[in-house]
Backbone as CSV, one residue per row, in Angstrom:
resi,resn,N_x,N_y,N_z,CA_x,CA_y,CA_z,C_x,C_y,C_z
1,UNK,92.643,86.573,122.080,93.785,85.854,121.438,94.559,86.899,121.244
2,UNK,95.995,86.583,121.725,97.107,87.552,121.491,97.557,87.951,120.045
3,UNK,97.601,89.177,119.772,98.372,89.561,118.326,99.729,89.554,118.489
4,UNK,100.111,88.026,117.927,101.524,87.460,118.046,101.783,87.197,116.798
5,UNK,101.166,87.316,115.765,101.582,86.941,114.401,102.033,88.389,113.656
6,UNK,103.217,88.195,113.421,103.900,89.453,112.611,103.691,89.363,111.392
7,UNK,102.920,90.520,110.556,102.576,90.403,109.234,103.290,91.791,108.718
8,UNK,104.174,91.373,107.665,104.879,91.908,107.438,105.264,92.089,105.693
9,UNK,105.862,93.237,105.168,105.855,93.608,103.736,107.050,94.205,103.751
10,UNK,107.940,93.810,102.871,109.428,94.605,102.767,109.705,94.874,101.183
11,UNK,110.528,95.734,100.726,111.133,96.150,99.540,112.268,96.516,99.596
12,UNK,113.332,96.274,98.793,114.515,97.007,98.758,114.364,98.321,98.030
13,UNK,114.965,99.141,98.501,115.124,100.612,97.832,116.156,101.301,97.555
14,UNK,116.274,102.145,96.747,117.590,103.037,96.405,117.776,103.944,97.744
15,UNK,119.082,104.384,97.759,119.377,105.299,98.677,118.633,106.570,98.660
16,UNK,118.082,106.849,97.410,117.482,108.125,96.987,116.233,108.016,97.344
17,UNK,115.441,106.969,97.274,114.229,106.301,97.783,114.060,106.363,99.204
18,UNK,115.330,105.658,99.824,115.496,105.624,101.352,115.221,107.287,102.046
19,UNK,116.207,108.172,101.367,116.114,109.539,101.873,114.857,110.286,101.443
20,UNK,114.086,110.244,100.553,112.893,110.601,100.327,111.749,110.103,101.240
21,UNK,111.921,108.795,101.479,110.820,108.167,102.671,111.255,108.836,103.949
22,UNK,112.554,108.942,104.345,112.483,109.549,105.793,111.835,110.798,105.843
23,UNK,112.169,111.580,104.719,111.676,112.996,104.998,109.966,112.986,104.995
24,UNK,109.476,112.021,103.960,107.940,111.885,104.073,107.740,111.560,105.567
25,UNK,108.070,110.288,106.135,107.703,109.864,107.360,107.823,110.783,108.574
26,UNK,108.984,111.863,108.184,109.249,112.731,109.272,108.111,113.862,109.237
27,UNK,107.261,113.954,108.066,106.333,115.036,107.990,104.996,114.200,108.316
28,UNK,104.849,112.929,107.664,103.455,112.394,107.762,103.138,111.212,108.891
29,UNK,104.270,110.918,109.226,103.957,109.916,110.138,104.478,110.122,111.854
30,UNK,104.386,109.239,112.728,104.987,109.790,114.070,106.358,109.136,114.048
31,UNK,107.392,109.873,114.616,108.710,109.247,114.624,108.752,108.338,115.770
32,UNK,109.080,107.304,115.666,109.197,106.419,117.105,110.690,106.203,117.579
33,UNK,111.615,106.055,116.725,112.890,105.973,117.142,114.104,105.703,115.997
34,UNK,115.194,106.070,116.398,116.414,105.600,115.270,117.336,105.085,116.279
35,UNK,117.933,103.799,115.678,118.766,103.036,116.630,119.956,102.237,115.636
36,UNK,120.874,101.979,116.193,121.950,101.198,115.743,121.669,99.833,116.216
37,UNK,121.486,98.858,115.429,121.149,97.419,115.835,122.212,96.625,115.470
38,UNK,122.885,95.759,116.135,123.398,94.712,115.945,122.867,93.494,116.081
39,UNK,122.820,92.369,115.117,121.682,91.321,115.209,122.508,90.178,115.051
40,UNK,122.491,89.254,115.788,123.263,87.601,115.655,121.992,86.752,115.041
41,UNK,122.169,86.157,114.110,121.266,85.071,113.565,121.960,83.593,113.987
42,UNK,121.531,82.707,114.682,121.947,81.580,115.193,121.491,80.245,114.510
43,UNK,122.585,79.259,114.770,122.325,78.015,113.668,121.040,77.357,114.669
44,UNK,120.486,76.452,114.033,119.270,75.562,114.588,118.203,75.386,113.484
45,UNK,117.212,74.629,114.189,116.079,74.409,113.284,114.874,75.707,113.333
46,UNK,115.283,76.545,114.075,114.472,78.048,114.169,115.142,78.985,113.919
47,UNK,114.635,80.216,113.549,115.033,81.551,113.408,115.229,82.358,114.793
48,UNK,116.409,81.911,115.477,116.668,82.429,116.759,117.765,83.570,116.464
49,UNK,117.437,84.742,117.265,118.172,85.863,117.136,118.600,86.413,118.512
50,UNK,119.533,87.252,118.570,119.727,88.237,119.835,120.168,89.532,118.863
51,UNK,119.892,90.555,119.842,120.228,91.629,119.137,120.649,92.869,120.250
52,UNK,121.248,93.813,119.943,121.794,94.831,120.927,121.674,96.292,120.261
53,UNK,120.999,96.993,120.807,120.624,98.296,120.130,121.094,99.301,121.040
54,UNK,121.069,100.603,120.916,121.669,101.949,121.542,120.966,101.769,123.181
55,UNK,119.649,101.131,123.189,119.031,101.042,124.509,118.785,99.865,125.209
56,UNK,118.830,98.558,124.616,118.439,97.430,124.974,119.122,96.315,124.184
57,UNK,118.663,95.023,124.938,119.138,93.814,124.316,118.005,92.966,124.137
58,UNK,117.648,91.975,123.061,116.877,91.067,123.280,116.950,89.847,122.354
59,UNK,116.411,88.879,122.939,116.376,87.570,122.404,115.153,87.250,121.721
60,UNK,115.031,86.812,120.516,113.488,86.491,120.093,113.919,85.458,118.941
61,UNK,112.686,84.769,118.750,112.456,83.556,117.872,111.353,83.947,116.932
62,UNK,111.625,83.755,115.742,110.654,84.129,114.482,110.178,82.627,114.181
63,UNK,109.117,82.296,114.274,108.538,80.858,113.870,108.013,80.860,112.509
64,UNK,108.977,80.085,111.698,108.309,80.020,110.222,109.579,80.401,109.337
65,UNK,109.333,80.361,108.195,110.341,80.640,106.975,110.681,82.020,106.984
66,UNK,111.987,82.297,106.725,112.551,83.501,106.675,111.738,84.128,105.458
67,UNK,111.568,85.510,105.605,110.937,86.468,104.491,109.604,85.819,104.055
68,UNK,108.735,85.066,105.096,107.379,84.925,104.712,106.474,86.152,105.113
69,UNK,105.220,85.979,104.771,104.347,87.249,105.032,103.663,87.178,106.476
70,UNK,103.766,85.806,107.046,103.401,85.522,108.296,104.290,84.958,109.099
71,UNK,104.637,85.146,110.418,105.328,84.674,111.536,104.971,84.770,112.639
72,UNK,105.322,83.744,113.581,104.819,84.132,115.017,106.138,84.686,115.406
73,UNK,106.046,85.777,116.252,107.356,86.524,116.882,107.183,86.485,118.421
74,UNK,108.083,85.917,118.858,108.370,85.795,120.347,109.751,86.581,120.993
75,UNK,109.292,87.269,121.701,110.692,88.211,122.094,110.699,88.376,123.623
76,UNK,111.962,88.680,123.949,112.177,88.986,125.523,113.328,89.960,125.315
77,UNK,112.980,91.412,126.004,113.986,92.464,126.132,114.564,92.191,127.159
78,UNK,115.858,92.496,127.154,116.892,92.702,128.404,117.597,94.217,128.393
79,UNK,118.416,94.396,129.602,119.225,95.411,129.520,120.199,95.293,128.514
80,UNK,120.799,96.529,127.847,121.663,96.535,126.962,122.888,95.778,127.207
81,UNK,123.538,95.679,128.531,124.397,95.078,129.164,124.517,93.568,129.208
82,UNK,123.342,93.274,128.866,122.926,91.732,128.884,123.348,90.979,127.590
83,UNK,123.596,91.551,126.525,123.847,90.945,125.305,124.923,90.098,125.309
84,UNK,125.976,90.265,125.998,127.315,89.457,125.886,126.704,87.925,126.647
85,UNK,125.969,88.337,127.820,125.225,86.929,128.509,124.278,86.177,127.590
86,UNK,123.764,86.890,126.878,122.637,86.070,125.859,123.672,85.288,125.014
87,UNK,124.640,85.891,124.496,125.506,85.411,123.584,126.141,84.008,124.091
88,UNK,126.487,84.407,125.251,127.432,83.134,125.976,126.065,82.155,126.500
89,UNK,125.264,82.379,126.629,124.204,81.220,126.928,123.877,80.477,125.690
90,UNK,123.875,81.115,124.348,123.551,80.391,123.447,124.952,79.551,122.850
91,UNK,125.944,80.268,122.937,127.342,79.411,122.873,127.279,78.341,123.812
92,UNK,126.978,78.172,124.777,127.162,77.015,125.934,126.084,76.052,125.421
93,UNK,124.831,76.376,124.787,123.966,75.207,124.219,124.347,74.928,122.892
94,UNK,125.435,75.397,122.351,126.057,74.617,121.131,125.408,75.282,119.999
95,UNK,124.749,76.381,119.932,124.445,77.397,118.892,125.496,78.182,118.526
96,UNK,125.812,78.234,117.103,126.795,79.058,116.524,126.074,80.340,115.763
97,UNK,126.924,81.235,115.601,126.479,82.432,114.877,126.440,82.033,113.411
98,UNK,125.326,82.221,112.730,125.489,82.089,111.338,125.492,83.364,110.588
99,UNK,124.975,84.694,111.144,125.129,85.762,110.206,125.234,86.870,111.611
100,UNK,125.807,87.888,111.128,125.961,89.161,111.804,125.393,90.442,110.901
101,UNK,124.531,91.037,111.330,123.956,92.201,110.737,124.269,93.466,111.602
102,UNK,124.686,94.537,110.924,125.001,95.825,111.501,123.978,96.969,110.637
103,UNK,123.054,97.299,111.506,121.906,97.777,110.855,121.813,99.612,111.398
104,UNK,121.297,100.413,110.550,120.622,101.699,111.327,119.137,101.840,111.026
105,UNK,118.367,101.849,112.150,116.893,101.894,111.597,116.050,102.898,112.128
106,UNK,115.402,103.336,111.479,114.611,104.427,111.886,112.923,104.090,111.843
107,UNK,112.276,104.061,112.850,110.898,103.655,113.012,109.996,104.708,112.884
108,UNK,108.737,104.448,112.260,107.828,105.390,112.678,106.443,104.687,112.519
109,UNK,105.295,105.472,112.927,103.816,104.838,113.077,103.390,105.981,112.221
110,UNK,102.664,105.120,111.147,101.943,105.842,109.943,100.612,104.756,109.589
111,UNK,99.478,105.703,109.783,98.517,105.074,109.227,98.035,103.528,109.828
112,UNK,98.392,103.523,111.171,98.167,102.417,111.602,98.916,101.039,111.737
113,UNK,100.345,101.237,111.055,101.234,100.445,110.949,102.738,101.017,111.555
114,UNK,103.663,99.985,111.602,104.777,100.462,112.067,105.663,100.330,110.675
115,UNK,106.507,101.295,110.391,107.402,101.413,109.241,108.761,101.604,109.703
116,UNK,109.405,100.647,109.051,111.024,100.876,109.455,111.845,101.049,108.123
117,UNK,112.661,102.072,108.189,113.529,102.252,107.272,114.909,102.065,107.712
118,UNK,115.637,101.027,106.700,116.915,100.455,107.292,118.005,100.707,106.334
119,UNK,118.831,100.816,106.920,120.397,100.605,106.039,121.227,99.349,106.856
120,UNK,121.550,98.520,106.105,122.272,97.603,106.646,123.609,97.178,105.872
121,UNK,124.715,97.451,106.785,125.871,97.226,106.139,126.051,96.258,105.207
122,UNK,126.493,96.352,104.059,126.639,95.356,103.251,125.588,94.526,102.388
123,UNK,124.238,95.033,102.826,123.147,94.541,102.394,122.155,95.464,101.775
124,UNK,122.032,96.717,102.018,121.433,97.504,101.285,120.263,98.326,102.083
125,UNK,119.321,99.163,101.486,118.407,99.963,101.984,116.972,99.041,101.757
126,UNK,116.398,99.376,102.808,114.969,98.431,102.906,113.692,99.252,103.336
127,UNK,112.591,99.356,103.046,111.438,99.752,103.844,110.818,98.665,104.169
128,UNK,110.298,98.474,105.338,109.473,97.144,106.013,108.119,97.890,106.677
129,UNK,107.047,97.420,105.995,105.755,97.840,106.882,105.531,96.546,107.641
130,UNK,104.958,96.659,108.813,104.700,95.749,109.911,103.458,95.905,110.733
131,UNK,102.752,94.951,110.753,101.580,94.852,111.790,101.371,93.893,112.580
132,UNK,101.018,93.643,113.843,100.743,92.600,114.739,99.376,92.275,114.277
133,UNK,99.124,90.937,114.497,97.744,90.409,114.142,97.412,89.180,114.554
134,UNK,96.252,89.044,115.135,95.748,87.645,115.419,95.899,86.616,114.029
135,UNK,95.866,85.643,114.426,96.003,84.349,113.315,94.969,84.592,112.217
136,UNK,93.500,85.059,112.742,92.566,84.777,111.861,92.531,86.343,110.861
137,UNK,93.283,87.346,111.455,93.317,88.457,110.691,94.595,88.595,109.740
138,UNK,95.150,87.683,109.759,96.600,88.066,109.023,96.469,88.304,107.388
139,UNK,95.734,87.711,106.707,95.325,87.920,105.265,94.854,89.139,105.132
140,UNK,93.956,89.761,105.836,93.311,91.096,105.739,94.491,91.958,106.250
141,UNK,95.385,91.751,106.992,96.244,92.704,107.612,97.420,92.866,106.534
142,UNK,97.633,91.822,105.886,98.675,91.710,104.708,98.138,92.559,103.507
143,UNK,96.891,92.496,103.235,96.421,93.117,101.983,96.366,94.810,102.418
144,UNK,96.272,95.145,103.711,96.173,96.394,104.122,97.785,96.940,103.894
145,UNK,98.714,96.074,104.370,99.998,96.436,104.122,100.436,96.685,102.563
146,UNK,100.062,95.969,101.763,100.157,96.065,100.126,99.658,97.411,99.803
147,UNK,98.376,97.641,100.365,97.634,98.855,99.909,98.640,100.017,100.469
148,UNK,99.338,100.038,101.639,100.052,101.056,102.080,101.341,101.122,101.119
149,UNK,101.761,100.169,100.746,103.396,100.098,100.266,102.809,100.636,98.765
150,UNK,101.679,100.466,98.138,101.520,101.088,96.980,101.281,102.659,97.150
151,UNK,100.661,102.893,98.005,100.541,104.503,98.498,101.968,105.216,98.327
152,UNK,102.872,104.422,98.946,104.055,105.110,98.829,104.885,105.044,97.647
153,UNK,104.108,104.249,96.556,105.068,104.005,95.346,105.934,103.433,94.951
154,UNK,105.951,102.389,95.839,107.279,101.376,95.970,106.464,99.787,95.347
155,UNK,107.536,99.461,94.821,107.392,98.139,94.313,107.716,96.840,95.424
156,UNK,106.558,96.124,95.437,107.132,94.944,96.263,108.362,94.062,95.654
157,UNK,109.394,93.822,96.416,110.302,92.830,96.097,109.873,91.460,96.285
158,UNK,110.074,90.808,95.164,109.583,89.383,95.176,110.547,88.543,96.311
159,UNK,109.764,87.545,96.998,110.472,86.716,98.180,111.755,86.241,97.389
160,UNK,111.613,85.747,96.352,112.723,84.962,95.677,113.963,85.897,95.627
161,UNK,113.618,87.046,95.187,114.973,88.110,95.219,115.356,88.150,96.590
162,UNK,114.541,88.517,97.799,115.043,88.765,99.022,115.841,87.269,99.257
163,UNK,115.397,86.354,99.257,115.975,84.907,99.481,117.221,84.672,98.595
164,UNK,117.395,85.182,97.573,118.563,85.090,96.936,119.634,86.200,97.561
165,UNK,119.358,87.048,97.747,120.177,88.240,98.382,120.722,87.870,99.679
166,UNK,119.585,87.307,100.528,119.702,86.707,101.878,120.989,85.637,102.001
167,UNK,120.670,84.958,101.121,121.572,83.620,101.120,122.961,83.930,100.625
168,UNK,123.084,84.968,99.838,124.323,85.556,99.286,125.145,86.224,100.613
169,UNK,124.239,86.941,101.169,124.650,87.620,102.487,125.319,86.863,103.398
170,UNK,124.369,85.539,103.826,124.569,84.704,104.719,125.793,83.983,104.271
171,UNK,126.484,83.510,103.092,127.318,82.809,102.609,128.679,83.781,102.584
172,UNK,128.617,85.098,102.596,129.592,85.962,102.353,129.927,87.117,103.361
173,UNK,128.762,87.093,104.484,128.996,88.480,105.225,130.413,88.748,105.910
174,UNK,131.026,87.572,106.439,132.428,87.878,106.812,133.419,88.617,105.971
175,UNK,133.318,88.294,104.438,133.950,88.827,103.534,133.527,90.360,103.245
176,UNK,132.195,90.305,103.089,131.522,91.556,102.758,131.676,92.838,103.856
177,UNK,131.844,92.248,105.148,131.916,93.337,106.242,133.319,93.499,106.552
178,UNK,134.286,93.038,105.813,135.810,93.501,106.116,136.220,94.802,105.744
């Protein structure tokens, strides 16, 4: 069975915590990548997105509710230059951009998990721990991520707080990013 369930845990962090974690993971983890990301979330019944980075573009679907512990993740990577084509296809199908994100992400591999440290313009600093799992492994994997976050001395941001901040950003991103 494929490991296509994304199990993740994330927390808002301060700029100071962000900088400390960058130094920590450069020492204790394996650096994977640092990239600028432009991500568009589209209207519709599912969480459909396109993204352009420094090296590639992608289209992906996250099936399930936003900020859930577990979601199926289906993605297809493309050439960086294909971003505008992906956008045009979705516009032609009637989708509309709901949100645009502009993020700098640093990725590390640490103790068997992927760690992302993000700064998103107008949204803030976030640490995210992620591991792909089979459906039957998702609860056990989530417990591992909680354990790893505690090792970093980071409090889990409640889903309710993420939802509140996300909804505020969703309704105000155009003003926030001016």
